[in-house]
Structures are given as C-alpha cells and as structure tokens.
Steps between C-alpha positions, in 0.01 A plus 500: 500500500544564130648841422222567251232464768398781730285359777385683812334324793244616754593449863223244548669222300668361814190488723450183705123547525199592290195709588162366393171678581680696771648189663877447516599142420859384554653294221629155585875501559546223245344728235734795557792581270730552799515541877559875496346786303836574334547139392143482363548827315822377342351167389179653364689768306708228338198283418299787351791598278543136399128475418512813284786344302361146470144605414609757242304773676710776343375392156143446623480839671717690253696651788801422717392714796284340768347592834431195719274467805366196683125440481471179703698201619376154594624145535462437126647810337577869539319760288670821388380797298730612219448852371674610185436746220148578615409131511464257790555125524480232767813297571461178699799326660479160668542518877774306674367148572195568282266203442507613136812357343464653154277762339582348164369157597167648611452755223616319186192271491271803549608707198184420306285597799676836534448573130132406504418699814745789470224741600445327835850389600804713588701323236870423540717696257815299568619243752779265600509241775560766767353821357174611340401834346133594470310792356388760753124505559337830594184417690347437840579180695173335604631502858470880494123475477520456875561750775651273764248221558211687340409525134483854368147606409538811285324471161819477291645219712171308507486519120856364475420226754200387297697506174783307666269223623354456151833529316682269740244221464500546123879481465550217749241294315677570171821369656318201648365402158852526361620264772656746747441625852654799676584423860542604773254782442591823681342831413823699532634303201216620276474845344191685382557719194238662278236234562739204469680287755867414458682217680843607621673187631557286192649212702159398641359321196460124507291234335129491586425329831240233555160622609247758389583852392238662726620320812864570419470874438191607692597816687743638240625764469509532880559260788179304578332620820393148599853407607570824682464559871531851648832538674712774653812310400681719242621188317138397443414853388781488247385187323125488577365848478123452465298469818141495380291417196464862393860597574635206306296531185458875481154402380246271668531125447208485258654769279838329520356168383323670211816679380721193549262274309446756224876506448497123455192508279663754268758233409261206464401392149165359609256495788582133550863589564403774744251282685779248569701776670216670688411343839163319483346711776539815289280611211737440211242588238438853629874575519551360151218710360642822646855419383384400152299820464797716601726327249250573221466870590 
C-alpha cells in the first residue's frame, strides 16, 4: 500500500456470502478471493489499494483517506463503497473467474452513450481492465418498492411506482431508438431519484435485439407476473418476487399498460411511429391523445 494512502476497511470485505431481501446467498467458491477470511481480506485490501492508485482516485476525490465497505459480490464483479472527504463512490473489481474479461473492452464503445444519458446512467468516472469507479447515486432501488413478495401500497411508494413505470418505458425506448438494449433487467440494478430512473450496472448494454420493443420490455421495471409461479423455495423468492397481478405491478394491469405506453408515446415523433409499437388489440389512439396532451401542458 502506498505510504501516502490511508485506507480503512470494514469487517465485511471478506464475507463469503451476500444478503438479499433477507435471504443469505453463499458466493460460489470460484468467485472468492481466497479460501479463508484472512486470505480474502489480504487480497481485497491489496486490490482496493491498487485500484485507488491505477484509477487516480486520490486526484478525483481530492483526498488520500478512504473508508471501504463491501456492498455486494457476484460472479461478475465485487462492488465496494468508498467514502472520502464527505463524498462517496462505487468501486467495482472483477471477481475471480469472472465472465467479464475487461471493463475497458465493454465501456470504451459506450462513452457516447454515457455522455448523452448522464442523467439516467451511473456513469463511470474511471476504469481499467480490472477496475471501475462510478459516481455514488443517492436514491431508492426499485426493488425496495416491495415488502417481501408484496408491493408496498402507501401513497408515496405508489406515486414512485407509477413514475418509475412511465420513466422506465420512456428511457428504454430512447435507448432502443439509439440501437441499444439493457439486459438482463433486474429492478435492484435501477435507482429511483427525484422522479428519474438511473441504471446502475453499466456492463449490461448491448446492441438492440431482434423483435418488437413492447414484447421485449413488457413488464419493466419489474419481473413479469406471467412467468412467475408461487413458491416457498427461497431461491425462487429471491429472483421472482411477484406472486400476483397486483403485487407485481403495484398498480392494476390496465393502469400499468397505460403508464408503460405513455412512456413510449412520449418519445415517439408521430402517431404512426407509436401505432407500430402499440399492440393492435389496444387503443393506441386514446393513449397517444393523452400523452400528446400532457406533453403540450
């Protein structure tokens, strides 16, 4: 560790499991930085210090004192919170045996996308092949709109749910028109902040897939209820949390469709464009009229 750095670490950096929605999930052995807690702690301390040096975080943050804690760890990369000088950052480090071989290779072609949509993407501040630094986003993960398997129903949460449905469809359609998709879609990788949605995992962008936008994204920003079966298996509860139409949407299906389609319509230049997106069994004209009126107000 460089003598000019002063880095302290929380005790959780060597954990071999993560806790999601109250469920403890063990990390795969091949994704651990060592067999024992002491070995993992030693390796992670070294890698964090190396990342601070290689990414120039001292210059970015204007400080050489850091507090480091682990936020999450998966097969692809580990996520740490760096606190320094009253600021916070997110440091990502590739996991051992990660399917991602280089952050640089993924992110370099996306620089223009990050600049254009800086308001809706947790943009990378610096990266190498192994490390990536992102801005810290203060907000509410969309996954926290749930209480276990059930959507919260207090007025403030319902308002945020409705805004998120509209804003998600709007932004995803913007990306689609620019030739990009964001997949896999998982609501814990999306943040709600002051009426906007922000995508956190910047490694999930790829070129637009074949097919229709509505069919591809119907159900966003939450897991579609049509593919979910109620189960007591905690693994199923971790990844498929909705168990009914109301619980999944937070609003009824009719309201969901209206908000989702209005988000799309807000980015369409003409009714003809919108009618190509809207399923034929739905009244595209009425949705377009409402959306067009709101844009003029």
